[in-house]
Backbone as a printed PyTorch tensor [residue, N CA C, xyz], in Angstrom:
tensor([[[  1.1280,  -1.3310,  -0.1520],
         [  0.0650,   0.1170,   0.3090],
         [  0.7450,   1.0610,   0.2040]],

        [[  1.7240,   1.3100,   1.0900],
         [  2.6530,   2.5930,   1.0820],
         [  3.7250,   2.6590,  -0.4680]],

        [[  3.9070,   1.4200,  -1.1880],
         [  4.1580,   1.9850,  -2.2820],
         [  3.3350,   2.2730,  -3.7720]],

        [[  2.1410,   2.0930,  -3.0900],
         [  1.4150,   3.0020,  -3.9980],
         [  1.3340,   4.1640,  -4.0830]],

        [[  1.6310,   5.0150,  -3.0770],
         [  1.3630,   6.0610,  -2.6490],
         [  2.6210,   6.7220,  -3.2040]],

        [[  3.4760,   5.8190,  -3.1260],
         [  4.7970,   6.2960,  -3.2770],
         [  5.1490,   6.8590,  -5.0970]],

        [[  4.4740,   5.7470,  -5.6340],
         [  4.3980,   6.0780,  -6.9940],
         [  3.0490,   7.3740,  -7.4170]],

        [[  2.2970,   7.1330,  -7.1070],
         [  1.3200,   8.1490,  -7.0550],
         [  1.7020,   9.4160,  -6.7730]],

        [[  2.7720,   9.9030,  -5.9130],
         [  3.6530,  11.2240,  -5.0390],
         [  4.2050,  11.3200,  -6.3040]],

        [[  5.4500,  10.6080,  -7.2140],
         [  6.0810,  10.3630,  -8.0870],
         [  5.0940,  10.7180,  -9.2960]],

        [[  4.0280,  10.0170,  -9.8240],
         [  3.4650,  10.7290, -10.8490],
         [  2.5330,  12.4180, -10.8250]],

        [[  2.2850,  12.9060,  -9.6810],
         [  1.9910,  14.0970,  -9.5540],
         [  2.8430,  14.8040,  -9.8440]],

        [[  4.4620,  15.0810,  -9.1940],
         [  5.3170,  15.7710,  -9.7810],
         [  5.6300,  15.7120, -10.6460]],

        [[  5.6450,  14.2470, -11.4180],
         [  6.0950,  14.3330, -12.8430],
         [  5.4680,  15.5490, -13.6510]],

        [[  3.8940,  15.1360, -13.4160],
         [  2.9360,  15.8280, -14.2430],
         [  2.8930,  17.4620, -13.6040]],

        [[  3.1150,  17.9390, -12.1480],
         [  3.5750,  19.4420, -12.3310],
         [  4.2480,  19.8230, -12.7000]],

        [[  5.4270,  19.2170, -13.2800],
         [  6.5480,  19.8030, -13.6500],
         [  6.2530,  20.5250, -15.0050]],

        [[  5.8310,  19.6580, -15.8100],
         [  5.1330,  19.7200, -17.2730],
         [  4.3850,  21.0740, -16.7410]],

        [[  3.0040,  20.8870, -16.5030],
         [  2.4570,  22.0300, -16.2580],
         [  3.2690,  23.2110, -15.5730]],

        [[  3.9140,  23.2020, -14.5690],
         [  4.8790,  25.0900, -14.7240],
         [  5.6760,  24.8520, -15.6330]],

        [[  6.0970,  23.8110, -17.0760],
         [  6.8520,  24.5850, -17.8680],
         [  5.8220,  25.0390, -18.7210]],

        [[  4.2520,  24.6490, -19.0430],
         [  3.7170,  25.5430, -20.0570],
         [  2.8600,  26.5510, -19.4180]],

        [[  3.0810,  26.7070, -17.7940],
         [  2.2780,  27.9980, -17.1430],
         [  3.8220,  28.9360, -17.3160]],

        [[  4.6040,  28.8950, -17.4260],
         [  6.1130,  29.7190, -17.8780],
         [  5.7570,  30.2290, -19.0450]],

        [[  5.7950,  29.2860, -20.1890],
         [  5.6910,  29.1990, -21.6850],
         [  4.3600,  29.8220, -21.5020]],

        [[  2.6370,  30.2840, -21.0670],
         [  2.5060,  31.2590, -20.7440],
         [  2.1890,  32.2540, -20.1880]],

        [[  3.1030,  32.7340, -19.3380],
         [  3.4610,  33.5330, -18.7880],
         [  4.1920,  34.5270, -19.5890]],

        [[  5.4720,  33.6310, -20.0580],
         [  6.0640,  34.3350, -21.1890],
         [  5.4930,  35.3080, -22.0210]],

        [[  5.8160,  36.9110, -22.0090],
         [  4.5590,  37.5810, -22.9890],
         [  6.0280,  38.7370, -23.3140]],

        [[  5.3080,  39.4460, -24.5290],
         [  6.1620,  40.4560, -25.1810],
         [  6.9080,  41.4660, -23.9690]],

        [[  6.6820,  42.4510, -24.9800],
         [  7.0830,  44.2250, -24.1160],
         [  5.4880,  44.9140, -24.2840]],

        [[  4.6730,  43.9930, -23.3650],
         [  3.4290,  44.7070, -23.1160],
         [  3.5430,  45.5480, -21.8760]],

        [[  2.8230,  46.6080, -21.9110],
         [  2.3440,  47.7670, -20.9980],
         [  1.6480,  47.2250, -20.0600]],

        [[  1.5960,  47.2780, -19.1790],
         [  0.9580,  46.3690, -17.8700],
         [  1.0110,  47.8660, -16.9860]],

        [[ -0.1090,  47.4400, -15.5400],
         [  0.2420,  48.5090, -14.7070],
         [  1.2020,  47.8150, -13.4280]],

        [[  1.1570,  48.3870, -12.3230],
         [  1.9560,  47.1400, -11.4570],
         [  1.6740,  46.6430, -11.1650]],

        [[  0.1300,  46.4720, -10.5240],
         [ -0.3150,  45.8160, -10.0980],
         [ -0.3700,  44.1430, -10.4840]],

        [[ -0.8180,  44.0910, -11.9160],
         [ -0.5490,  43.2270, -12.7920],
         [  0.0160,  42.7100, -13.0290]],

        [[  1.1930,  43.5120, -13.0780],
         [  2.8710,  42.7200, -13.0060],
         [  3.6500,  42.3190, -12.1370]],

        [[  3.2660,  42.5210, -10.8590],
         [  3.5550,  42.3430,  -9.4760],
         [  2.4990,  40.6010,  -9.5270]],

        [[  1.1450,  40.8500, -10.0130],
         [  0.9610,  39.3740, -10.1070],
         [  1.8690,  38.0780, -11.0120]],

        [[  2.2240,  39.0270, -11.6120],
         [  2.8250,  37.8820, -12.8030],
         [  4.2110,  37.3590, -12.5660]],

        [[  4.7080,  38.2050, -11.8140],
         [  6.2980,  37.8730, -11.4220],
         [  5.9860,  36.8160,  -9.5700]],

        [[  4.8400,  37.0520,  -9.0340],
         [  4.2020,  36.4380,  -8.0020],
         [  4.1720,  35.2100,  -8.7310]],

        [[  3.4690,  34.6030,  -9.7880],
         [  3.2380,  33.2470, -10.7130],
         [  4.3440,  33.0130, -11.1110]],

        [[  5.0420,  33.4340, -11.4440],
         [  6.5680,  33.1670, -12.1810],
         [  7.3120,  32.6740, -11.5100]],

        [[  7.5450,  33.3630,  -9.8870],
         [  8.2120,  32.8840,  -9.0240],
         [  7.6210,  31.4690,  -8.4810]],

        [[  6.3980,  31.3310,  -8.0320],
         [  5.5480,  30.0780,  -7.8160],
         [  6.0900,  29.1040,  -8.6450]],

        [[  6.0020,  29.2050, -10.2840],
         [  6.3950,  27.9020, -11.0130],
         [  7.9180,  27.6130, -10.8730]],

        [[  8.7250,  28.7540, -10.7570],
         [ 10.2670,  28.6420, -10.9030],
         [ 10.4510,  27.5200,  -9.6020]],

        [[ 10.2140,  28.2190,  -8.2990],
         [ 10.7550,  27.7140,  -7.3620],
         [  9.8850,  26.0690,  -7.2530]],

        [[  8.3220,  26.0340,  -7.8540],
         [  8.2930,  24.4310,  -7.8880],
         [  8.4320,  23.6600,  -8.8420]],

        [[  9.5560,  24.0860, -10.2320],
         [ 10.1250,  23.5120, -11.2190],
         [ 11.1820,  23.1360, -10.2570]],

        [[ 11.9780,  24.0010,  -9.5790],
         [ 13.2270,  23.6160,  -8.7130],
         [ 13.0020,  22.4420,  -7.7480]],

        [[ 12.1150,  22.4240,  -7.1210],
         [ 11.5090,  21.0860,  -6.3060],
         [ 11.2440,  20.1990,  -7.1970]],

        [[ 10.5690,  19.6190,  -8.0810],
         [ 10.8020,  18.8830,  -9.1550],
         [ 11.8720,  18.2820,  -9.2610]],

        [[ 13.0320,  19.4350, -10.0870],
         [ 13.7250,  18.6750, -10.4820],
         [ 14.7380,  17.7560,  -9.3510]],

        [[ 15.0400,  18.8970,  -7.7920],
         [ 15.7960,  18.6490,  -6.6730],
         [ 15.0690,  16.6470,  -6.2360]],

        [[ 13.6310,  17.1680,  -6.7940],
         [ 13.0000,  15.6120,  -6.0310],
         [ 13.3700,  14.7000,  -6.8300]],

        [[ 13.1740,  14.7940,  -8.2260],
         [ 13.7830,  13.7160,  -8.7160],
         [ 15.5380,  13.2450,  -8.8400]],

        [[ 15.9680,  14.4130,  -8.6760],
         [ 17.5660,  14.1970,  -8.4080],
         [ 18.1780,  13.1890,  -7.7210]],

        [[ 16.8370,  13.5540,  -6.3970],
         [ 17.1270,  12.9300,  -5.3080],
         [ 16.9500,  11.3700,  -5.2120]],

        [[ 16.1370,  10.8870,  -6.2480],
         [ 15.3170,   9.7410,  -6.2020],
         [ 16.4700,   8.9240,  -6.7690]],

        [[ 17.4610,   9.4910,  -7.6800],
         [ 18.3380,   9.1460,  -8.6330],
         [ 19.8040,   9.1780,  -8.1090]],

        [[ 20.0000,   9.8680,  -7.2080],
         [ 21.5800,   9.9350,  -6.7120],
         [ 21.4290,   8.5710,  -5.5750]],

        [[ 22.8250,   8.1340,  -5.7610],
         [ 22.9260,   6.7290,  -5.1420],
         [ 23.0710,   6.8810,  -3.5570]],

        [[ 22.5280,   5.6980,  -2.8720],
         [ 22.4550,   6.2910,  -0.9440],
         [ 23.6830,   6.3860,  -0.5820]],

        [[ 24.7400,   6.0330,  -1.3800],
         [ 26.2190,   6.5710,  -1.0450],
         [ 26.9470,   7.7130,  -0.8940]],

        [[ 25.7370,   8.4350,  -1.5510],
         [ 26.2290,  10.2340,  -1.6600],
         [ 25.4220,  10.8660,  -0.5130]],

        [[ 26.0210,  10.7640,   0.4760],
         [ 25.1720,  11.5360,   2.0690],
         [ 24.9500,  13.2510,   1.6290]],

        [[ 26.5520,  13.6650,   1.3910],
         [ 26.3520,  15.2490,   1.3710],
         [ 25.6120,  15.5150,   0.3590]],

        [[ 25.3310,  14.4330,  -0.9630],
         [ 24.4750,  15.2630,  -2.2870],
         [ 23.3080,  15.2220,  -1.3460]],

        [[ 22.8010,  14.0220,  -1.3900],
         [ 21.2620,  13.6080,  -0.4770],
         [ 20.8850,  14.5150,   0.1590]],

        [[ 21.9480,  15.0540,   1.3320],
         [ 21.4870,  16.1340,   2.3540],
         [ 20.7430,  17.4180,   1.8250]],

        [[ 21.8660,  17.8980,   0.8510],
         [ 21.8610,  19.0930,   0.2450],
         [ 20.1800,  18.7520,  -0.7720]],

        [[ 20.0620,  18.0490,  -1.2250],
         [ 18.5590,  18.0300,  -2.1550],
         [ 17.7750,  17.9410,  -1.2300]],

        [[ 17.5260,  17.1330,  -0.0330],
         [ 16.6000,  17.3200,   0.5330],
         [ 16.1190,  18.5300,   1.0420]],

        [[ 17.7530,  19.8740,   1.5320],
         [ 17.1390,  20.7930,   1.9230],
         [ 16.5970,  21.9400,   0.7100]],

        [[ 17.4910,  21.9840,  -0.3750],
         [ 16.5840,  21.8650,  -1.4680],
         [ 15.4560,  22.0340,  -1.6970]],

        [[ 14.4790,  20.9010,  -1.6730],
         [ 13.2440,  20.6070,  -1.6470],
         [ 12.4600,  21.2800,  -0.8970]],

        [[ 12.9890,  21.1040,   0.1950],
         [ 12.1520,  21.9890,   1.3300],
         [ 12.3640,  23.5620,   1.5590]],

        [[ 13.5140,  23.7450,   1.0630],
         [ 13.5440,  25.3270,   0.5830],
         [ 12.8150,  25.2930,  -0.5930]],

        [[ 12.6520,  25.4770,  -1.4240],
         [ 11.8030,  25.7090,  -2.7020],
         [ 10.0710,  25.2460,  -2.6000]],

        [[ 10.2360,  24.4120,  -1.3060],
         [  8.4400,  23.6950,  -1.1260],
         [  8.1410,  25.2020,  -0.4010]],

        [[  8.8060,  25.4400,   0.5030],
         [  8.2400,  26.7850,   1.4860],
         [  8.2960,  27.9740,   0.5300]],

        [[  9.1170,  28.1120,  -0.0570],
         [  8.9610,  29.6150,  -1.3390],
         [  8.0200,  29.5970,  -2.0730]],

        [[  8.1000,  28.4050,  -2.8920],
         [  6.9240,  28.2040,  -3.8210],
         [  4.9340,  28.1300,  -2.2970]],

        [[  5.1590,  27.8660,  -1.6560],
         [  3.9320,  28.0630,  -0.5050],
         [  3.8970,  29.4770,  -0.3900]],

        [[  4.8680,  30.2540,  -0.0670],
         [  4.8680,  31.5070,   0.0700],
         [  4.7610,  32.9320,  -1.1200]],

        [[  4.9460,  32.1530,  -2.0670],
         [  4.5450,  32.6030,  -3.2020],
         [  3.1430,  32.6700,  -3.5280]],

        [[  3.0400,  31.4790,  -3.2930],
         [  0.9250,  31.1800,  -3.3810],
         [  0.1170,  31.9900,  -2.3720]],

        [[  0.9090,  32.1220,  -1.4600],
         [ -0.2510,  32.6590,  -0.2010],
         [ -0.0010,  34.4640,  -0.4040]],

        [[  1.1160,  34.8400,  -1.0830],
         [  1.0410,  36.1450,  -1.5240],
         [  0.2750,  36.2760,  -2.5120]],

        [[ -0.0670,  35.9090,  -3.3000],
         [ -0.7120,  35.9360,  -4.4310],
         [ -2.6410,  36.5300,  -3.7330]],

        [[ -2.5800,  36.0290,  -2.9650],
         [ -4.2870,  36.4490,  -2.4010],
         [ -3.7250,  37.9480,  -1.6200]],

        [[ -2.8790,  37.4960,  -0.7670],
         [ -2.7820,  39.0890,   0.0020],
         [ -2.5320,  39.9400,  -0.8680]],

        [[ -1.7100,  40.3170,  -1.5560],
         [ -1.4200,  40.7880,  -2.9520],
         [ -2.8130,  41.5080,  -3.4210]],

        [[ -3.7190,  40.7290,  -3.9130],
         [ -5.0080,  41.1590,  -4.1750],
         [ -5.9780,  42.0990,  -3.4890]],

        [[ -5.6790,  41.6560,  -1.9380],
         [ -6.4780,  42.1020,  -1.0470],
         [ -5.7470,  43.2980,  -0.4530]],

        [[ -4.2790,  43.6750,  -0.9270],
         [ -4.0720,  44.7640,  -0.6370],
         [ -4.1940,  46.1790,  -1.3810]],

        [[ -4.1250,  45.6990,  -2.9340],
         [ -4.6350,  46.3210,  -3.8460],
         [ -6.4170,  46.4730,  -4.3290]],

        [[ -6.9750,  45.9560,  -3.7660],
         [ -8.2480,  45.9080,  -3.0730],
         [ -8.4460,  47.2890,  -2.1150]],

        [[ -8.0580,  47.1320,  -1.4280],
         [ -7.8030,  48.0500,   0.0210],
         [ -7.4920,  49.4710,  -0.6520]],

        [[ -6.5020,  49.7880,  -1.1380],
         [ -5.9510,  50.4460,  -2.2180],
         [ -7.0310,  51.5650,  -2.8960]],

        [[ -7.6200,  50.8510,  -3.5890],
         [ -8.8690,  51.1300,  -4.4830],
         [ -9.8390,  51.8400,  -3.6360]],

        [[-10.2470,  50.6530,  -2.5210],
         [-10.7910,  51.5820,  -1.7990],
         [-11.0650,  53.0910,  -1.5600]]])
């Protein structure tokens, strides 16, 4: 039962890796003039996708690295944890930013 959950997590990480690349491609735009608030939202979304890509890559490398390379394994675990928390903070910042912009307009 535990191995099924493990493979399910790996599948979700692989799918989210592809989704992040698609999201970054969609957010890649030309030199469009936008107001400061929309630009901030796009930057937060790009940061979220980028941090999650780092998480996915570090997670994949962590599964491939040999167990004898303990120093690299520890570094990868720290990288996955930091990128996970940075992704969470960017996602949390998006609604907070919208709320702050809405407050200023009122």
